[in-house]
N, C-alpha and C positions, 0 to 999 in steps of 0.2 A: 491744182486745182482750183477750182473757179471760186473756190471759199478763202484761198489763199493769197497774199500779195508780197512781194518783193521788199524787204524791209533794209533803211538805210545800214550800213554794216555794225554790227552790235546790238542792233534796236529789234532782233527778230524772237520769237519765241525759242527759250533756252540756246541762244545765238544761232540758229538752223538759217537764219538768212530770211525767214519768212515771217509775215506777220498773220494772223488769224484776223480775218472778215468779221466781226460779231455777228451779225445781221444774215451773212451767208451762211454760218457755221451753223445758225439757227436753224434754218431751212433744211439744212442736211440732217441735224440733229430729229427734225421732224419726220423727214421722210422714213428713218430707220427706226423711227419709235412708230411710225405709222404701219410700215412692212413689218415691225417685229408682232403689233397687233393684229396681224392676217390683211390686213385692206391689201387687195390687187394695185397693179399699177395703173388699170385704168383711173379707180378710185381716186388714188394718191394724185394724179394729174387733174382730174376734175377738182380736186380738195385746192390743190394749190392753183389753179387758173381761177376757181369761182373766187377764191381770195384775193386776185389780181396780184398774185406774188411773182413779180417780174423775173423770169429765168437770166442767168449771167452770160447765156451763150448768145452767140452771134447770129445764130439761125432761129429764124420766124420770131412770133410775140409771143408765144406762148409756150408752157410746157408741153411734151411729148412723150409717149410712152418710150420710146427710144432713149431720150435724154434719161429718164429717171432709171431705165434698167442699165444705161452706163454708168450711172452715180451707183446704183444699188451693189454692182460688181465688181465697181472698181477697187483693185488694190490699194489705192491710195486714201480711199477712206477710211481704212484700217492702221494707215501710217508708212505702208507701205511703199520706199521709192523706187520708180522705174526710171 
């Protein structure tokens, strides 16, 4: 996931081999909080783009509804390894 990076051996979170990227994890948490607060995908996209939060995908220059939906629906956001 885009909020994790490969960590040097033995330096990851609980030795998972990955390290959390704090600023990206904060964005994911905010997206889920807005979702829990009842915000729709369009409103979340507008809030992120208006705040000039850069997406970490390689496609496009801003957040899109598809990007937000994929993040919300992804099992990896809950810690499931696929």
